[in-house]
C-alpha positions in Angstrom: -1.1 -27.5 -28.1 -1.4 -24.2 -30.2 -5.0 -23.5 -28.8 -6.6 -20.5 -30.6 -3.5 -19.5 -32.5 -4.7 -22.3 -34.9 -7.3 -20.0 -36.0 -4.9 -17.4 -37.0 -6.2 -15.3 -39.8 -9.7 -15.9 -39.2 -12.2 -14.8 -36.7 -14.5 -16.4 -34.6 -17.3 -15.3 -36.8 -15.4 -16.9 -39.9 -15.2 -20.3 -37.8 -19.0 -20.0 -36.7 -20.2 -19.8 -40.4 -17.9 -22.5 -41.5 -19.7 -24.6 -38.7 -23.0 -23.5 -39.7 -22.0 -24.2 -43.5 -23.1 -20.5 -44.3 -19.7 -19.1 -45.1 -20.1 -17.4 -48.5 -16.4 -17.8 -49.1 -15.2 -21.2 -47.4 -11.9 -20.9 -49.3 -10.7 -17.8 -47.2 -11.2 -20.2 -44.2 -10.4 -23.9 -45.3 -7.4 -25.2 -47.0 -3.8 -23.9 -46.8 -3.0 -20.4 -45.8 0.4 -18.6 -44.9 0.5 -17.8 -41.2 2.8 -16.6 -38.3 2.2 -18.1 -35.3 4.3 -17.6 -32.1 7.0 -15.8 -34.2 7.4 -18.7 -36.9 6.3 -18.4 -40.3 4.6 -21.2 -41.9 1.4 -22.7 -43.2 -1.8 -23.2 -41.3 -4.1 -26.0 -43.1 -7.8 -26.2 -42.0 -10.3 -28.6 -43.0 -14.0 -29.2 -42.0 -16.1 -32.6 -41.4 -18.8 -32.1 -38.6 -19.2 -35.8 -38.1 -15.4 -36.4 -37.7 -13.8 -37.0 -34.3 -10.3 -36.4 -35.4 -8.2 -35.5 -38.5 -5.0 -35.7 -40.0 -3.1 -33.8 -42.7 -1.1 -36.0 -45.0 1.9 -33.8 -46.2 4.4 -35.9 -48.4 5.3 -38.8 -46.1 4.4 -37.1 -42.9 1.1 -37.5 -41.0 0.5 -34.5 -39.3 -2.2 -34.4 -36.5 -4.9 -31.8 -36.5 -6.7 -30.2 -33.7 -10.2 -28.8 -33.2 -9.6 -25.8 -31.0 -13.1 -23.9 -31.6 -15.8 -24.8 -34.0 -17.1 -28.3 -33.8 -15.7 -30.2 -37.0 -13.1 -27.6 -37.8 -9.8 -29.1 -37.8 -6.3 -27.2 -38.0 -2.6 -27.9 -38.0 0.3 -25.4 -38.2 3.4 -26.4 -40.4 6.4 -24.1 -39.3 8.7 -23.0 -42.0 6.7 -24.4 -44.9 5.5 -22.2 -47.7 2.8 -22.2 -50.3 2.1 -24.0 -52.7 1.8 -27.2 -50.5 0.4 -30.6 -51.6 -1.7 -32.3 -49.2 -4.6 -34.6 -48.4 -6.9 -34.7 -45.4 -7.8 -38.0 -43.6 -11.0 -37.6 -41.5 -11.6 -40.2 -38.6 -15.0 -41.1 -37.3 -16.3 -42.3 -33.9 -16.4 -46.0 -35.2 -12.9 -45.6 -36.7 -13.8 -45.6 -40.2 -11.6 -43.0 -42.3 -12.3 -40.8 -45.1 -9.3 -39.6 -46.9 -9.7 -36.9 -49.6 -8.2 -34.2 -51.5 -9.5 -30.8 -50.6 -11.5 -28.6 -52.9 -10.4 -25.5 -50.9 -6.6 -25.4 -52.2 -7.6 -24.2 -55.8 -8.3 -21.1 -57.2 -11.5 -20.1 -59.0 -12.1 -21.6 -62.3 -14.1 -18.7 -63.5 -12.4 -15.4 -64.8 -13.4 -11.8 -64.1 -14.3 -11.5 -68.0 -16.8 -14.2 -67.7 -18.3 -12.6 -64.5 -18.4 -9.2 -66.2 -20.4 -10.7 -69.3 -22.7 -12.6 -66.9 -23.5 -9.5 -65.1 -23.8 -7.5 -68.3 -26.3 -10.2 -69.7 -24.3 -10.8 -72.9 -22.5 -14.1 -72.1 -23.7 -16.4 -74.9 -21.9 -19.5 -74.1 -22.9 -20.0 -70.4 -23.0 -23.7 -71.1 -19.2 -23.5 -71.4 -18.7 -22.0 -67.8 -21.6 -23.0 -65.7 -22.5 -26.5 -65.1 -19.9 -29.3 -64.5 -16.8 -29.4 -66.4 -14.1 -32.0 -66.2 -10.7 -30.3 -66.4 -7.2 -30.4 -65.0 -6.4 -27.5 -62.4 -2.7 -27.2 -61.4 -1.9 -30.7 -62.6 -4.9 -32.2 -60.8 -7.9 -33.9 -62.6 -11.2 -33.2 -61.3 -14.6 -31.4 -62.1 -15.5 -27.9 -61.7 -18.9 -27.0 -60.8 -20.6 -23.7 -61.1 -24.4 -22.4 -60.9 -26.2 -19.2 -60.7 -28.2 -18.8 -57.7 -28.2 -15.1 -56.6 -30.5 -15.3 -53.6 -28.8 -18.3 -51.8 -27.1 -17.9 -48.7 -25.3 -21.2 -49.2 -24.8 -23.6 -52.2 -23.3 -27.0 -52.1 -22.5 -29.7 -54.5 -23.7 -33.1 -53.7 -23.3 -36.7 -54.9 -22.3 -40.2 -54.3 -18.6 -38.7 -53.7 -19.8 -37.2 -50.6 -22.7 -39.2 -49.6 -25.2 -36.3 -51.0 -24.0 -34.4 -47.7 -24.4 -30.5 -48.5 -22.1 -29.7 -45.4 -19.1 -30.9 -46.9 -18.7 -29.4 -50.3 -19.9 -25.7 -49.7 -19.1 -23.6 -52.9 -17.6 -20.3 -53.0 -19.7 -17.1 -53.9 -18.4 -15.0 -56.8 -19.9 -11.8 -55.5 -22.6 -9.7 -57.2 -22.5 -12.0 -60.4 -24.7 -14.6 -58.0 -22.5 -17.6 -59.1 -21.1 -20.2 -56.7 -18.1 -22.2 -57.9 -16.1 -25.1 -56.8 -13.4 -27.4 -58.3 -13.6 -30.8 -56.6 -10.3 -32.8 -57.4 -10.6 -36.5 -58.3 -14.1 -36.4 -59.9 -14.8 -37.4 -63.5 -16.9 -38.4 -65.9 -20.0 -40.4 -65.0 -20.4 -39.0 -61.5 -24.0 -38.1 -60.5 -24.8 -34.9 -58.8 -27.0 -32.1 -57.7 -26.7 -28.6 -56.0 -27.9 -28.4 -52.4 -29.3 -24.7 -51.9 -29.9 -22.8 -48.7 -32.6 -20.1 -49.2 -32.6 -16.8 -47.1 -35.3 -18.5 -45.0 -33.1 -21.3 -44.2 -34.8 -23.9 -46.3 -32.8 -26.6 -48.0 -33.7 -27.1 -51.7 -32.0 -29.8 -53.6 -31.9 -29.1 -57.5 -30.4 -30.7 -60.8 -28.2 -28.6 -62.6 -29.9 -26.6 -65.4 -26.7 -26.7 -67.5 -26.1 -30.3 -67.2 -24.7 -32.1 -70.4 -26.3 -35.5 -69.2 -28.8 -36.6 -66.7 -30.1 -39.7 -65.0 -32.9 -41.8 -66.7 -36.4 -41.1 -65.0 -37.4 -41.9 -62.4 -33.9 -40.7 -61.4 -33.3 -37.0 -61.5 -29.5 -36.6 -60.9 -27.3 -34.6 -63.2 -24.2 -36.4 -64.4 -20.8 -35.2 -65.2 -19.9 -35.6 -68.7 -17.0 -34.4 -70.9 -18.7 -33.5 -74.1 -15.3 -32.6 -75.9 -14.0 -36.2 -76.0 -15.8 -37.5 -79.1 -13.8 -37.5 -82.4 -15.9 -36.6 -85.3 -15.4 -38.0 -88.6 -17.6 -35.7 -90.6 -14.8 -33.0 -91.8 -15.8 -33.4 -95.4 -19.5 -32.7 -94.9 -18.7 -29.5 -92.7 -16.3 -28.2 -95.2 -18.8 -28.7 -97.9 -21.7 -27.0 -96.2 -19.2 -24.0 -95.9 -19.4 -23.5 -99.7 -23.1 -24.5 -100.1 -25.9 -22.2 -100.8 -28.7 -23.4 -98.7 -31.2 -21.0 -100.5 -30.4 -22.7 -103.8 -30.0 -26.3 -102.6 -32.7 -28.9 -102.5 -34.3 -29.5 -99.2 -36.5 -32.5 -98.1 -36.8 -32.6 -94.1 -37.7 -35.8 -92.5 -39.1 -35.4 -88.9 -38.3 -38.2 -86.4 -39.4 -39.0 -83.0 -36.6 -41.4 -81.9 -38.7 -43.2 -79.2 -41.2 -44.4 -81.8 -39.1 -44.3 -85.2 -37.5 -47.7 -84.2 -37.9 -50.5 -81.4 -36.1 -53.6 -80.8 -39.1 -56.3 -81.0 -36.9 -59.2 -80.2 -36.0 -57.4 -76.8 -39.2 -56.6 -75.4 -40.0 -54.0 -77.9 -37.3 -51.7 -76.2 -36.1 -48.4 -77.6 -33.4 -48.4 -80.1 -30.2 -46.7 -79.1 -28.7 -44.0 -80.9 -26.0 -45.8 -82.2 -28.6 -48.6 -83.5 -30.6 -45.9 -85.1 -27.8 -44.2 -86.8 -27.3 -46.5 -89.9 -30.9 -47.1 -90.4 -31.9 -43.9 -90.4 -29.4 -42.7 -92.9 -30.0 -45.3 -95.3 -33.9 -44.6 -94.9 -33.1 -40.9 -95.7 -31.0 -42.0 -98.8 -33.6 -44.3 -100.1 -36.6 -41.8 -100.1 -34.6 -38.8 -100.9 -34.5 -36.9 -97.6 -31.8 -34.2 -97.5 -32.2 -33.2 -93.7 -33.5 -34.7 -90.3 -35.3 -32.8 -87.9 -35.3 -34.4 -84.5 -38.6 -34.1 -82.3 -37.1 -33.0 -78.8 -34.1 -34.9 -77.9 -33.5 -33.2 -74.5 -34.2 -35.0 -71.3 -37.7 -35.2 -70.0 -39.3 -37.2 -67.2 -42.4 -38.4 -68.9 -42.3 -40.5 -72.1 -45.8 -39.6 -73.2 -44.8 -36.1 -73.6 -42.5 -37.2 -76.6 -40.1 -34.6 -75.2 -42.0 -31.4 -74.9 -41.7 -31.4 -70.9 -38.1 -30.6 -71.0 -36.0 -30.9 -67.6 -32.4 -30.5 -69.2 -32.1 -28.1 -72.2 -28.3 -29.1 -72.6 -28.7 -32.8 -71.9 -29.9 -35.2 -74.7 -32.0 -37.9 -73.0 -30.3 -40.8 -71.6 -33.1 -43.0 -72.9 -31.3 -43.7 -76.1 -27.8 -43.4 -74.8 -25.0 -40.9 -73.6 -24.1 -37.5 -75.3 -21.3 -39.5 -77.4 -23.8 -41.9 -78.8 -26.0 -38.8 -79.8 -23.0 -37.3 -81.5 -22.2 -40.8 -83.2 -26.1 -40.5 -84.7 -25.2 -37.0 -86.1 -21.8 -37.8 -87.3 -23.3 -40.9 -89.2 -25.9 -38.8 -91.0 -23.3 -36.0 -91.8 -20.9 -38.8 -93.3 -23.8 -40.0 -95.6 -24.6 -36.4 -96.5 -27.6 -35.9 -94.4 
């Protein structure tokens, strides 16, 4: 038994803040950290789950029992003679003997750089959608998704979803200081995961919010954001894009066709359902060619909860509506039009 020595490097206030899920920098406590305990150098691993009764660190082929010396749910173990970096997983054990084995978000560095934070603070970051929101990526050879959101008045922000049973106590995010941004890389998460942000206000109230920068959202009446990799689609409109560079738009013909996708085409044989982006693509291109339209202007295609609004009550400015398919399906529609010269 190492007793309280296992909390080497953190204070009782840090431990209490973790247990109360109000620590602004959980990475400083949780995860693997160099430590010197009883005159031995090594690595301390800390993990948190408020409902677990036991925990084990899985380090290579070793199963290292963890102890709960202080705050409820804060588990620790000391690995003498080890040094960072170290690859490990945590297995939590619950009262009914069920287990949850998981990689830990708290062993990764921030995915936002100082330059990004500087431009955010300056108000001159013009591609925030590239940084905030959810982005599948590989960090230190590990695939996962980075999450970030601007919530300057929160005392805690957590990412929640099916992957942690929508429990805001499990994946609290790291505050990036005066920028007001909260950040977390969750290993093992990929495209298609549903998620939201749980925010604790200064008055200690919990608010659950969808991601304002999400690239995909759940079809109403659901309201979850969806992780999506918008860079995976392979475009085929290179010829059209190159031609556009040399075309003078002020001296070229323009005949615009305005389209509301929800009413332009329905599939009568299948209950008069909406057509998908991919079903619309060839028919819309053919219609424009037949009647001499050079451009298509879409009525709002952003996500919205109320069908009758025709898209003018937007809830996701960066997410095309899932009524007609995925972001890749929408890209297929645009790609098809471009390849047909529209």
